[in-house]
PyMOL CGO cylinders between C-alpha atoms (Angstrom):
from pymol import cmd
from pymol.cgo import CYLINDER

trace = [
    CYLINDER, 19.88, 14.89, -28.14, 19.91, 16.45, -24.68, 0.3, 1, 1, 1, 1, 1, 1,
    CYLINDER, 19.91, 16.45, -24.68, 17.87, 19.64, -24.37, 0.3, 1, 1, 1, 1, 1, 1,
    CYLINDER, 17.87, 19.64, -24.37, 19.45, 22.54, -22.50, 0.3, 1, 1, 1, 1, 1, 1,
    CYLINDER, 19.45, 22.54, -22.50, 17.08, 25.53, -22.47, 0.3, 1, 1, 1, 1, 1, 1,
    CYLINDER, 17.08, 25.53, -22.47, 19.25, 27.51, -20.04, 0.3, 1, 1, 1, 1, 1, 1,
    CYLINDER, 19.25, 27.51, -20.04, 22.62, 26.62, -21.63, 0.3, 1, 1, 1, 1, 1, 1,
    CYLINDER, 22.62, 26.62, -21.63, 24.00, 25.24, -18.37, 0.3, 1, 1, 1, 1, 1, 1,
    CYLINDER, 24.00, 25.24, -18.37, 25.31, 21.80, -19.34, 0.3, 1, 1, 1, 1, 1, 1,
    CYLINDER, 25.31, 21.80, -19.34, 29.00, 21.59, -18.52, 0.3, 1, 1, 1, 1, 1, 1,
    CYLINDER, 29.00, 21.59, -18.52, 31.57, 18.88, -19.13, 0.3, 1, 1, 1, 1, 1, 1,
    CYLINDER, 31.57, 18.88, -19.13, 33.51, 17.11, -16.44, 0.3, 1, 1, 1, 1, 1, 1,
    CYLINDER, 33.51, 17.11, -16.44, 36.56, 15.19, -17.65, 0.3, 1, 1, 1, 1, 1, 1,
    CYLINDER, 36.56, 15.19, -17.65, 36.99, 11.67, -16.29, 0.3, 1, 1, 1, 1, 1, 1,
    CYLINDER, 36.99, 11.67, -16.29, 39.09, 8.60, -17.00, 0.3, 1, 1, 1, 1, 1, 1,
    CYLINDER, 39.09, 8.60, -17.00, 36.08, 7.12, -18.88, 0.3, 1, 1, 1, 1, 1, 1,
    CYLINDER, 36.08, 7.12, -18.88, 35.58, 10.27, -20.97, 0.3, 1, 1, 1, 1, 1, 1,
    CYLINDER, 35.58, 10.27, -20.97, 33.72, 13.52, -20.52, 0.3, 1, 1, 1, 1, 1, 1,
    CYLINDER, 33.72, 13.52, -20.52, 30.60, 13.51, -18.36, 0.3, 1, 1, 1, 1, 1, 1,
    CYLINDER, 30.60, 13.51, -18.36, 27.80, 16.06, -18.60, 0.3, 1, 1, 1, 1, 1, 1,
    CYLINDER, 27.80, 16.06, -18.60, 26.40, 17.85, -15.59, 0.3, 1, 1, 1, 1, 1, 1,
    CYLINDER, 26.40, 17.85, -15.59, 23.80, 20.57, -15.18, 0.3, 1, 1, 1, 1, 1, 1,
    CYLINDER, 23.80, 20.57, -15.18, 25.42, 23.52, -13.43, 0.3, 1, 1, 1, 1, 1, 1,
    CYLINDER, 25.42, 23.52, -13.43, 23.17, 25.22, -10.90, 0.3, 1, 1, 1, 1, 1, 1,
    CYLINDER, 23.17, 25.22, -10.90, 26.01, 27.72, -10.47, 0.3, 1, 1, 1, 1, 1, 1,
    CYLINDER, 26.01, 27.72, -10.47, 25.43, 28.80, -14.08, 0.3, 1, 1, 1, 1, 1, 1,
    CYLINDER, 25.43, 28.80, -14.08, 21.74, 29.41, -13.28, 0.3, 1, 1, 1, 1, 1, 1,
    CYLINDER, 21.74, 29.41, -13.28, 22.87, 31.54, -10.33, 0.3, 1, 1, 1, 1, 1, 1,
    CYLINDER, 22.87, 31.54, -10.33, 25.00, 33.61, -12.74, 0.3, 1, 1, 1, 1, 1, 1,
    CYLINDER, 25.00, 33.61, -12.74, 21.89, 34.11, -14.91, 0.3, 1, 1, 1, 1, 1, 1,
    CYLINDER, 21.89, 34.11, -14.91, 20.18, 35.85, -11.99, 0.3, 1, 1, 1, 1, 1, 1,
    CYLINDER, 20.18, 35.85, -11.99, 18.25, 33.01, -10.39, 0.3, 1, 1, 1, 1, 1, 1,
    CYLINDER, 18.25, 33.01, -10.39, 18.54, 32.83, -6.60, 0.3, 1, 1, 1, 1, 1, 1,
    CYLINDER, 18.54, 32.83, -6.60, 19.65, 29.20, -6.48, 0.3, 1, 1, 1, 1, 1, 1,
    CYLINDER, 19.65, 29.20, -6.48, 21.67, 29.70, -3.29, 0.3, 1, 1, 1, 1, 1, 1,
    CYLINDER, 21.67, 29.70, -3.29, 18.48, 30.73, -1.44, 0.3, 1, 1, 1, 1, 1, 1,
    CYLINDER, 18.48, 30.73, -1.44, 16.55, 27.61, -2.43, 0.3, 1, 1, 1, 1, 1, 1,
    CYLINDER, 16.55, 27.61, -2.43, 16.31, 24.76, 0.09, 0.3, 1, 1, 1, 1, 1, 1,
    CYLINDER, 16.31, 24.76, 0.09, 18.59, 21.84, -0.74, 0.3, 1, 1, 1, 1, 1, 1,
    CYLINDER, 18.59, 21.84, -0.74, 15.59, 19.58, -1.45, 0.3, 1, 1, 1, 1, 1, 1,
    CYLINDER, 15.59, 19.58, -1.45, 14.29, 22.04, -4.06, 0.3, 1, 1, 1, 1, 1, 1,
    CYLINDER, 14.29, 22.04, -4.06, 17.74, 22.20, -5.66, 0.3, 1, 1, 1, 1, 1, 1,
    CYLINDER, 17.74, 22.20, -5.66, 17.70, 18.39, -5.96, 0.3, 1, 1, 1, 1, 1, 1,
    CYLINDER, 17.70, 18.39, -5.96, 14.27, 18.53, -7.65, 0.3, 1, 1, 1, 1, 1, 1,
    CYLINDER, 14.27, 18.53, -7.65, 15.48, 21.36, -9.90, 0.3, 1, 1, 1, 1, 1, 1,
    CYLINDER, 15.48, 21.36, -9.90, 18.57, 19.44, -11.01, 0.3, 1, 1, 1, 1, 1, 1,
    CYLINDER, 18.57, 19.44, -11.01, 16.44, 16.35, -11.67, 0.3, 1, 1, 1, 1, 1, 1,
    CYLINDER, 16.44, 16.35, -11.67, 13.97, 18.40, -13.70, 0.3, 1, 1, 1, 1, 1, 1,
    CYLINDER, 13.97, 18.40, -13.70, 16.74, 20.04, -15.74, 0.3, 1, 1, 1, 1, 1, 1,
    CYLINDER, 16.74, 20.04, -15.74, 18.38, 16.66, -16.43, 0.3, 1, 1, 1, 1, 1, 1,
    CYLINDER, 18.38, 16.66, -16.43, 15.11, 15.11, -17.58, 0.3, 1, 1, 1, 1, 1, 1,
    CYLINDER, 15.11, 15.11, -17.58, 13.75, 18.13, -19.49, 0.3, 1, 1, 1, 1, 1, 1,
    CYLINDER, 13.75, 18.13, -19.49, 12.16, 16.94, -22.73, 0.3, 1, 1, 1, 1, 1, 1,
    CYLINDER, 12.16, 16.94, -22.73, 9.63, 19.75, -23.33, 0.3, 1, 1, 1, 1, 1, 1,
    CYLINDER, 9.63, 19.75, -23.33, 6.85, 17.15, -23.21, 0.3, 1, 1, 1, 1, 1, 1,
    CYLINDER, 6.85, 17.15, -23.21, 6.56, 15.37, -19.85, 0.3, 1, 1, 1, 1, 1, 1,
    CYLINDER, 6.56, 15.37, -19.85, 8.85, 17.93, -18.25, 0.3, 1, 1, 1, 1, 1, 1,
    CYLINDER, 8.85, 17.93, -18.25, 8.41, 21.45, -19.58, 0.3, 1, 1, 1, 1, 1, 1,
    CYLINDER, 8.41, 21.45, -19.58, 10.12, 24.79, -19.17, 0.3, 1, 1, 1, 1, 1, 1,
    CYLINDER, 10.12, 24.79, -19.17, 7.14, 25.83, -17.02, 0.3, 1, 1, 1, 1, 1, 1,
    CYLINDER, 7.14, 25.83, -17.02, 7.99, 22.99, -14.62, 0.3, 1, 1, 1, 1, 1, 1,
    CYLINDER, 7.99, 22.99, -14.62, 11.56, 24.27, -14.38, 0.3, 1, 1, 1, 1, 1, 1,
    CYLINDER, 11.56, 24.27, -14.38, 10.36, 27.85, -13.85, 0.3, 1, 1, 1, 1, 1, 1,
    CYLINDER, 10.36, 27.85, -13.85, 8.10, 26.66, -11.02, 0.3, 1, 1, 1, 1, 1, 1,
    CYLINDER, 8.10, 26.66, -11.02, 11.16, 25.36, -9.20, 0.3, 1, 1, 1, 1, 1, 1,
    CYLINDER, 11.16, 25.36, -9.20, 13.39, 28.31, -10.11, 0.3, 1, 1, 1, 1, 1, 1,
    CYLINDER, 13.39, 28.31, -10.11, 10.78, 30.65, -8.61, 0.3, 1, 1, 1, 1, 1, 1,
    CYLINDER, 10.78, 30.65, -8.61, 9.86, 28.39, -5.70, 0.3, 1, 1, 1, 1, 1, 1,
    CYLINDER, 9.86, 28.39, -5.70, 8.32, 30.05, -2.66, 0.3, 1, 1, 1, 1, 1, 1,
    CYLINDER, 8.32, 30.05, -2.66, 7.47, 28.35, 0.65, 0.3, 1, 1, 1, 1, 1, 1,
    CYLINDER, 7.47, 28.35, 0.65, 3.75, 28.76, 0.01, 0.3, 1, 1, 1, 1, 1, 1,
    CYLINDER, 3.75, 28.76, 0.01, 1.03, 26.34, -1.11, 0.3, 1, 1, 1, 1, 1, 1,
    CYLINDER, 1.03, 26.34, -1.11, 0.84, 26.01, -4.88, 0.3, 1, 1, 1, 1, 1, 1,
    CYLINDER, 0.84, 26.01, -4.88, -1.31, 24.15, -7.40, 0.3, 1, 1, 1, 1, 1, 1,
    CYLINDER, -1.31, 24.15, -7.40, 1.60, 23.77, -9.82, 0.3, 1, 1, 1, 1, 1, 1,
    CYLINDER, 1.60, 23.77, -9.82, 2.97, 20.31, -10.58, 0.3, 1, 1, 1, 1, 1, 1,
    CYLINDER, 2.97, 20.31, -10.58, 6.57, 19.43, -9.86, 0.3, 1, 1, 1, 1, 1, 1,
    CYLINDER, 6.57, 19.43, -9.86, 7.72, 16.44, -11.91, 0.3, 1, 1, 1, 1, 1, 1,
    CYLINDER, 7.72, 16.44, -11.91, 10.18, 13.97, -10.49, 0.3, 1, 1, 1, 1, 1, 1,
    CYLINDER, 10.18, 13.97, -10.49, 11.92, 11.15, -12.34, 0.3, 1, 1, 1, 1, 1, 1,
    CYLINDER, 11.92, 11.15, -12.34, 14.11, 9.19, -9.97, 0.3, 1, 1, 1, 1, 1, 1,
    CYLINDER, 14.11, 9.19, -9.97, 17.08, 7.37, -11.45, 0.3, 1, 1, 1, 1, 1, 1,
    CYLINDER, 17.08, 7.37, -11.45, 16.25, 4.23, -9.48, 0.3, 1, 1, 1, 1, 1, 1,
    CYLINDER, 16.25, 4.23, -9.48, 13.53, 2.92, -7.15, 0.3, 1, 1, 1, 1, 1, 1,
    CYLINDER, 13.53, 2.92, -7.15, 14.19, 0.79, -4.09, 0.3, 1, 1, 1, 1, 1, 1,
    CYLINDER, 14.19, 0.79, -4.09, 11.31, -1.39, -2.88, 0.3, 1, 1, 1, 1, 1, 1,
    CYLINDER, 11.31, -1.39, -2.88, 11.04, -3.78, 0.03, 0.3, 1, 1, 1, 1, 1, 1,
    CYLINDER, 11.04, -3.78, 0.03, 9.52, -7.16, -0.65, 0.3, 1, 1, 1, 1, 1, 1,
    CYLINDER, 9.52, -7.16, -0.65, 6.15, -6.35, 0.97, 0.3, 1, 1, 1, 1, 1, 1,
    CYLINDER, 6.15, -6.35, 0.97, 5.53, -3.65, -1.70, 0.3, 1, 1, 1, 1, 1, 1,
    CYLINDER, 5.53, -3.65, -1.70, 7.82, -4.95, -4.43, 0.3, 1, 1, 1, 1, 1, 1,
    CYLINDER, 7.82, -4.95, -4.43, 6.41, -8.46, -4.71, 0.3, 1, 1, 1, 1, 1, 1,
    CYLINDER, 6.41, -8.46, -4.71, 2.86, -7.19, -5.38, 0.3, 1, 1, 1, 1, 1, 1,
    CYLINDER, 2.86, -7.19, -5.38, 4.30, -4.79, -7.98, 0.3, 1, 1, 1, 1, 1, 1,
    CYLINDER, 4.30, -4.79, -7.98, 6.08, -7.68, -9.71, 0.3, 1, 1, 1, 1, 1, 1,
    CYLINDER, 6.08, -7.68, -9.71, 2.84, -9.70, -9.61, 0.3, 1, 1, 1, 1, 1, 1,
    CYLINDER, 2.84, -9.70, -9.61, 1.02, -6.75, -11.24, 0.3, 1, 1, 1, 1, 1, 1,
    CYLINDER, 1.02, -6.75, -11.24, 3.61, -6.50, -14.03, 0.3, 1, 1, 1, 1, 1, 1,
    CYLINDER, 3.61, -6.50, -14.03, 3.46, -10.27, -14.60, 0.3, 1, 1, 1, 1, 1, 1,
    CYLINDER, 3.46, -10.27, -14.60, -0.35, -10.07, -14.75, 0.3, 1, 1, 1, 1, 1, 1,
    CYLINDER, -0.35, -10.07, -14.75, -0.22, -7.22, -17.24, 0.3, 1, 1, 1, 1, 1, 1,
    CYLINDER, -0.22, -7.22, -17.24, 2.19, -9.19, -19.40, 0.3, 1, 1, 1, 1, 1, 1,
    CYLINDER, 2.19, -9.19, -19.40, -0.11, -12.24, -19.29, 0.3, 1, 1, 1, 1, 1, 1,
    CYLINDER, -0.11, -12.24, -19.29, -3.04, -10.11, -20.37, 0.3, 1, 1, 1, 1, 1, 1,
    CYLINDER, -3.04, -10.11, -20.37, -0.96, -8.63, -23.21, 0.3, 1, 1, 1, 1, 1, 1,
    CYLINDER, -0.96, -8.63, -23.21, -0.22, -12.18, -24.44, 0.3, 1, 1, 1, 1, 1, 1,
    CYLINDER, -0.22, -12.18, -24.44, -3.93, -13.08, -24.24, 0.3, 1, 1, 1, 1, 1, 1,
    CYLINDER, -3.93, -13.08, -24.24, -4.72, -10.03, -26.39, 0.3, 1, 1, 1, 1, 1, 1,
    CYLINDER, -4.72, -10.03, -26.39, -2.01, -10.86, -28.93, 0.3, 1, 1, 1, 1, 1, 1,
    CYLINDER, -2.01, -10.86, -28.93, 0.32, -8.03, -27.88, 0.3, 1, 1, 1, 1, 1, 1,
    CYLINDER, 0.32, -8.03, -27.88, 4.04, -8.06, -27.17, 0.3, 1, 1, 1, 1, 1, 1,
    CYLINDER, 4.04, -8.06, -27.17, 4.58, -8.66, -23.42, 0.3, 1, 1, 1, 1, 1, 1,
    CYLINDER, 4.58, -8.66, -23.42, 8.15, -7.32, -23.66, 0.3, 1, 1, 1, 1, 1, 1,
    CYLINDER, 8.15, -7.32, -23.66, 6.69, -3.81, -23.97, 0.3, 1, 1, 1, 1, 1, 1,
    CYLINDER, 6.69, -3.81, -23.97, 5.44, -3.95, -20.37, 0.3, 1, 1, 1, 1, 1, 1,
    CYLINDER, 5.44, -3.95, -20.37, 8.34, -3.05, -18.12, 0.3, 1, 1, 1, 1, 1, 1,
    CYLINDER, 8.34, -3.05, -18.12, 9.11, -0.50, -15.43, 0.3, 1, 1, 1, 1, 1, 1,
    CYLINDER, 9.11, -0.50, -15.43, 10.30, 2.80, -16.92, 0.3, 1, 1, 1, 1, 1, 1,
    CYLINDER, 10.30, 2.80, -16.92, 12.76, 3.29, -14.06, 0.3, 1, 1, 1, 1, 1, 1,
    CYLINDER, 12.76, 3.29, -14.06, 15.22, 0.65, -12.81, 0.3, 1, 1, 1, 1, 1, 1,
    CYLINDER, 15.22, 0.65, -12.81, 13.97, -1.01, -9.62, 0.3, 1, 1, 1, 1, 1, 1,
    CYLINDER, 13.97, -1.01, -9.62, 15.94, -2.77, -6.91, 0.3, 1, 1, 1, 1, 1, 1,
    CYLINDER, 15.94, -2.77, -6.91, 13.88, -5.17, -4.82, 0.3, 1, 1, 1, 1, 1, 1,
    CYLINDER, 13.88, -5.17, -4.82, 15.10, -5.96, -1.32, 0.3, 1, 1, 1, 1, 1, 1,
    CYLINDER, 15.10, -5.96, -1.32, 13.82, -9.30, -0.07, 0.3, 1, 1, 1, 1, 1, 1,
    CYLINDER, 13.82, -9.30, -0.07, 14.14, -9.17, 3.67, 0.3, 1, 1, 1, 1, 1, 1,
    CYLINDER, 14.14, -9.17, 3.67, 11.96, -11.12, 6.02, 0.3, 1, 1, 1, 1, 1, 1,
    CYLINDER, 11.96, -11.12, 6.02, 12.21, -12.96, 9.30, 0.3, 1, 1, 1, 1, 1, 1,
    CYLINDER, 12.21, -12.96, 9.30, 12.98, -16.64, 9.31, 0.3, 1, 1, 1, 1, 1, 1,
    CYLINDER, 12.98, -16.64, 9.31, 11.22, -18.79, 11.86, 0.3, 1, 1, 1, 1, 1, 1,
    CYLINDER, 11.22, -18.79, 11.86, 13.32, -20.98, 14.11, 0.3, 1, 1, 1, 1, 1, 1,
    CYLINDER, 13.32, -20.98, 14.11, 11.76, -24.41, 14.46, 0.3, 1, 1, 1, 1, 1, 1,
    CYLINDER, 11.76, -24.41, 14.46, 14.92, -26.30, 15.39, 0.3, 1, 1, 1, 1, 1, 1,
    CYLINDER, 14.92, -26.30, 15.39, 17.64, -25.21, 17.80, 0.3, 1, 1, 1, 1, 1, 1,
    CYLINDER, 17.64, -25.21, 17.80, 20.40, -26.57, 19.99, 0.3, 1, 1, 1, 1, 1, 1,
    CYLINDER, 20.40, -26.57, 19.99, 21.58, -29.30, 17.62, 0.3, 1, 1, 1, 1, 1, 1,
    CYLINDER, 21.58, -29.30, 17.62, 24.22, -29.68, 14.91, 0.3, 1, 1, 1, 1, 1, 1,
    CYLINDER, 24.22, -29.68, 14.91, 21.50, -30.05, 12.29, 0.3, 1, 1, 1, 1, 1, 1,
    CYLINDER, 21.50, -30.05, 12.29, 19.34, -27.05, 13.40, 0.3, 1, 1, 1, 1, 1, 1,
    CYLINDER, 19.34, -27.05, 13.40, 20.53, -24.71, 10.65, 0.3, 1, 1, 1, 1, 1, 1,
    CYLINDER, 20.53, -24.71, 10.65, 19.94, -27.22, 7.85, 0.3, 1, 1, 1, 1, 1, 1,
    CYLINDER, 19.94, -27.22, 7.85, 16.51, -28.17, 9.18, 0.3, 1, 1, 1, 1, 1, 1,
    CYLINDER, 16.51, -28.17, 9.18, 15.45, -24.51, 9.53, 0.3, 1, 1, 1, 1, 1, 1,
    CYLINDER, 15.45, -24.51, 9.53, 16.60, -23.76, 5.96, 0.3, 1, 1, 1, 1, 1, 1,
    CYLINDER, 16.60, -23.76, 5.96, 14.69, -26.80, 4.66, 0.3, 1, 1, 1, 1, 1, 1,
    CYLINDER, 14.69, -26.80, 4.66, 11.51, -25.68, 6.43, 0.3, 1, 1, 1, 1, 1, 1,
    CYLINDER, 11.51, -25.68, 6.43, 12.01, -22.12, 5.14, 0.3, 1, 1, 1, 1, 1, 1,
    CYLINDER, 12.01, -22.12, 5.14, 12.16, -23.36, 1.54, 0.3, 1, 1, 1, 1, 1, 1,
    CYLINDER, 12.16, -23.36, 1.54, 9.08, -25.53, 2.09, 0.3, 1, 1, 1, 1, 1, 1,
    CYLINDER, 9.08, -25.53, 2.09, 7.15, -22.53, 3.41, 0.3, 1, 1, 1, 1, 1, 1,
    CYLINDER, 7.15, -22.53, 3.41, 8.37, -19.97, 0.87, 0.3, 1, 1, 1, 1, 1, 1,
    CYLINDER, 8.37, -19.97, 0.87, 9.70, -21.99, -2.06, 0.3, 1, 1, 1, 1, 1, 1,
    CYLINDER, 9.70, -21.99, -2.06, 7.01, -20.83, -4.48, 0.3, 1, 1, 1, 1, 1, 1,
    CYLINDER, 7.01, -20.83, -4.48, 7.69, -17.19, -3.55, 0.3, 1, 1, 1, 1, 1, 1,
    CYLINDER, 7.69, -17.19, -3.55, 11.43, -17.61, -4.06, 0.3, 1, 1, 1, 1, 1, 1,
    CYLINDER, 11.43, -17.61, -4.06, 10.87, -19.32, -7.42, 0.3, 1, 1, 1, 1, 1, 1,
    CYLINDER, 10.87, -19.32, -7.42, 8.60, -16.49, -8.53, 0.3, 1, 1, 1, 1, 1, 1,
    CYLINDER, 8.60, -16.49, -8.53, 11.16, -13.84, -7.54, 0.3, 1, 1, 1, 1, 1, 1,
    CYLINDER, 11.16, -13.84, -7.54, 13.97, -15.72, -9.30, 0.3, 1, 1, 1, 1, 1, 1,
    CYLINDER, 13.97, -15.72, -9.30, 11.81, -15.95, -12.43, 0.3, 1, 1, 1, 1, 1, 1,
    CYLINDER, 11.81, -15.95, -12.43, 10.97, -12.23, -12.23, 0.3, 1, 1, 1, 1, 1, 1,
    CYLINDER, 10.97, -12.23, -12.23, 14.65, -11.35, -11.80, 0.3, 1, 1, 1, 1, 1, 1,
    CYLINDER, 14.65, -11.35, -11.80, 15.43, -13.04, -15.12, 0.3, 1, 1, 1, 1, 1, 1,
    CYLINDER, 15.43, -13.04, -15.12, 12.36, -11.76, -17.00, 0.3, 1, 1, 1, 1, 1, 1,
    CYLINDER, 12.36, -11.76, -17.00, 12.31, -8.13, -15.87, 0.3, 1, 1, 1, 1, 1, 1,
]
cmd.load_cgo(trace, "trace")
């Protein structure tokens, strides 16, 4: 059940059925100066309201954002993104770490399926391809063959990870 400590969840009709949204306008009506907050703080506030569970994200966290001032503060501001985008130079080591954790879970007799990212992750594999052959009809095919020889194990690992995670 979704928690709504400020009673600001509204319904938006759509062709797929009603959708919930957290109305910052309703908070404004309750006396909070939402329109004076920087846009970035409003984004954090909406994220905090949406993910409020009174455990990891508390009412105190929400109040910190509602009363935000452009001054240094020791108060935590939680953030739960809906999705993470990683490039291959950071994403591949993260996938290796998850695979290692799963292997260790198996060695200890635990369920490896319990080790997964909590937030969906998109991994962008983007790297330069070397050109070893050029100026011939077979250059493209030869360059692709060499690319797979050089990086085949990496590609196999990423394909495996795509299926497993």
